[in-house]
N, C-alpha and C positions, 0 to 999 in steps of 0.2 A: 485237384482244385481245392484251394483253401478258401472257405467262405467267412464273410464277416458281416456285421450289422453295426450301423452307426445311427444312434438316436441323436436328434438335434433339437435343442431348445433355444429360447431367446437369449438367456444369460442373465446375470445379476451382478451388481457392483461387488467389488472385492470386500468392501466393508461399508458401514454407514457413514464413514468419514466423507464430508462434502467433496474432497479432492477425488476420492475413488468414485463417488457418484457422478461427478463431473466427467471423468474419463469414460464411464459407461455411457452416459447420455451423449457424449461427443461421438462415440462409435454408432450408437443406436440411431440418433437423429441425423447422423451424417450419411446414412444409407439412402441412396437415391430411390430405392424401392419404397422406403418408408415415407419420405417427404419428397413429393414430386413438384419441385419448384425450380425455376432457373437457378443454376448452381451458385453463381456469383451473388445473387440476391439472397438466397437462403444461407449461404456462408456468412454473409454480413449480419443477418438476423441471428443465426445460431451463435456465432462467436461474439457478436457485439451486445446481444441482449440475453438470450436464453441461458447460455452457459455461465453468465455472470449473475443470474438471479435464481434459476430453477434448482441448481444442485443443493443449496442449503435447505430449501423447502422439501425436496424429495428425500434428502438425507434424514430429515426428521421423521418422515413416514417409514423409511427403511429401518430406522432405529426401533420403531414400534413392533415390527414383525420379526426382527432378528431374535434368534434363540441361541441357546448354548451350542446347538448343532449347526448354527449358521442360518443362512436364509433358506426358507422353505423350498423355493424353486430349485435350488442347487441340491439340497438334501434329497428331495423326492426324485429328482432326475437320476441321481446316483443310485437310489434304491431301485428304480426301474431298470437301470442298466444291469444291476445284479439279478433282478427278477428275470429279465430276458435271457441273461447268460445261463441261468439254471435250466431254462427250457430249451436252450440251444447249446448243449455241451460240446458239440463238434464245431461250433462257430467261435470266432473272436468277436467280442461285443464291446463297443466303446460308446461314449457320448461326447458330443461337442456342442459348443455354444456359439451363437452368431455374433455376440458382442462382448463376450468375456472369456475367461479361461475355464477349461481348455478350449481353445478355438477349434473350429471345424478343421482347419488346415493342420493343426497339431495332431488332432486325433486321426486324420487321414494318414499322416506320416507314420503314426504309430501302427496302424493297421497294415499299411503296405510294407513297412519295414519288417513285419512279421510274416510276410509272404501271402497276404490276402490277395486273391485275384478274382474273386467273385463277391461283390459288395452290394448290400441293400441299404439305402438311406431311408430312414423313417423320421420325418419331421414330427415333432410332438404338437401338431396342430390338426385337429380332426377335419376342419373345413379349409379348402384352398383359398388363399388370398395372395396376391403378388407381394403384399407387405410382409408376409411371413414365409409361406412355402416357396414363393417365387424367389425370395431373397436367399433361402437355403439352396435352391437349385443353382442360382448364380454363383454362389460361393463354391459349390462342389464342381461345377463346370469350369470355373476360373482356375481352380486347383489343378485340374487335369490338363488345362492349356499349357501349364508350365512343366509338364513332365512327360516322359515316354512310358511311364509305368501305368498306362491305361488298362483298366480292368473291366470285367463284365459288370456292368452297373445297372442296378434296379432302383428306381426312384418311386417312392410311394407318394402320390399326389395328394390324396385325401382319403378319409375312411369314415366320414359322417354316416354312410349308409351301411356300415358293418353291423351285423346282428349283435355281436358281443357288446359293442359300444352302445347301441340303442337299448339293449336289455339292461345294461348296467345302470343307466340313469333311470329307466322305467321302474326297476325294482327299488331303487332308493326313494323314488317318489311314492310308490305304493306303501313302503314301510313308514314313511313320514306321515302319509295321510291316515294310516291306521292308528297312529299315535296322537295326532293333533287335528283339531277342528279347523280346517283351512278354508278361507274364503276365496282366495285367488292364488294362482301359480304364475310366477314371473320367471321367464327363461331369458337370461341376459347374455349377450355376446359382445365381445370387444368390437367397437365400431371402426369404420374406415370412412374417409371423406367421400361424399356423394360423387364427386368428380371422378374418383377411381372406378366406381360402378359404371358411370357413363362412358368411361374409356374401355370397358370390357371386363372388369373384374367381377366375376359372378359369385363372390363370397356371400352376399346376402341371400342368394337363391339356395345355396348349400345350408345356410343357417335355417332357413324356413323348412327345408326338407328334413333337417335334423329334428326340429321341433315336432314336425308331423310324424316322423318315425318313432320318436320317443313316446309321444302322447297316444299314438295308435295302440301302444302296448299297455296303456294305463286306462282302466275303466272308471272314468269319472266325468261328471258334468260341471266340475269346477271350472270357471273361466280361466283361460290361459293367455298371458300377455307376453309377446316376444319383443324384447327391447335391446338397445345397444348402449354400451357404456364407454368410458375412457376417452371422451372427446378431447382433442388437443388443438388449440389454435382457434381462430375466429371463423374459419370456413364452415360450410354446411356439411354435416355428417349424416350417416344413416339414422333414421328415426323410427319409432319414438325413443327418446332417451330414457334409460333406466331410472335416472334420478327424477325426471319429470313425472314418470309413471308412478313411482312410489310416493311422490308428494301428493298426487291427486287421488289415489286409490281410497284412502280413508274417507274422503268426502263423498265418495260414491258408494260407501257402505261396505267396503272390503277392508277389514281391520286385522285380519290374520292371514299373513302371506307366507308362501313357501317360495324360496328363490334358489335357483341353481344356474351355473354357468358352464354348460357342456362344451363350450369352445376352448376351455382350458383343461389340460390333462392333469396338471398339478396346481396346487394353490400358490399364489404369488401376491405381489403388492396389489394388483388389480382386484383380486378376490378377497383377500384378508383385510386390507385397509380400506379399499374403495367400496366393496359390497358389504362386508360384515360390519364395518364401522361407520363410514361416511353415509352410505345410502340407508343403512339401518336407522341412523339418526334422522335422516330426512323423513322416513316413514313414521317413526314414533313421534316426532315433533309435529307431524301433520295430523296426529290423532290415531295412528295405528296402535294396535295392542300387542300383537305377537309377530315376530319376524324370525323365520326359521330358514337357515342357510344350509344347503346340501353341498358338501365338498366334492370335488372331482376325484379321480382315481388316487392321486397322491401315491402312497406306497403299495396300494392294493395290487395283488398279482393278476387281477383281471386284465389290466392293461398289457401285461406280458403275454397273456393268452390271446389278446386281440392282435398283438404284433405277430404271434405265431400263425394266426389265421390269415394274416396278410401275406406272409412269406411262404407258408407251406400250402 
């Protein structure tokens, strides 16, 4: 039996060119798991308005986070593929993206063509949501609907309660608190529409359990705020919003904050541009004095160790 591992992440535009960003957004926002609206209505909005206005604005933000090595999400995902491969010398390890290259389907082809018949899928999302992990599950299942090459399949649903995961962020918080006089800790998660929760998506429950698991390992009386970011569209989303919280904290006497986003395995547009730049600006403009951001795993081998604990 030949074993394989497929890491799956969201994806990223090919470049910061508005045309490439438009193609990425077309795939991402066209996913029925991501946007739950009547298809004809949503297609009219997506193609008639959003894809004609948003790509240029998003491209400017992607331009800010692009480095000589490319976009952080892609670079760090590749690094984690390599880290995992080192810990699993007898496995074939690949990564795939939901909305960009290499696609999940392309990477599955590559693994199966090399004889893999026992495969573990590891979405790079610690908490389950239909918008992320559910979409990956759909893609993997749809792939096997089209082939007789069905394999022994293991799908990791979530790992917010993994000890390595909780310890990683707890240790980073402890180190930051030892170096800085912090008034408040903000733990920010990517939001989802409230209607998705009402339909049965228990993502927010796993976010809360994540916060509890991490902070249980941190000995501090500093107040902790759990918030949600990246709201899209006019509908009601999970609250409180990260931006609203950071705008009001200085007026309540909290002027030195520590912020982390444990729902992300690697840095991306939502952490680098939205948290470290946009939301930092909100906080400082409201009278905040110090804003300390803790990065997720990125290229750290701790994530590969986490994957090993999930599989072994």
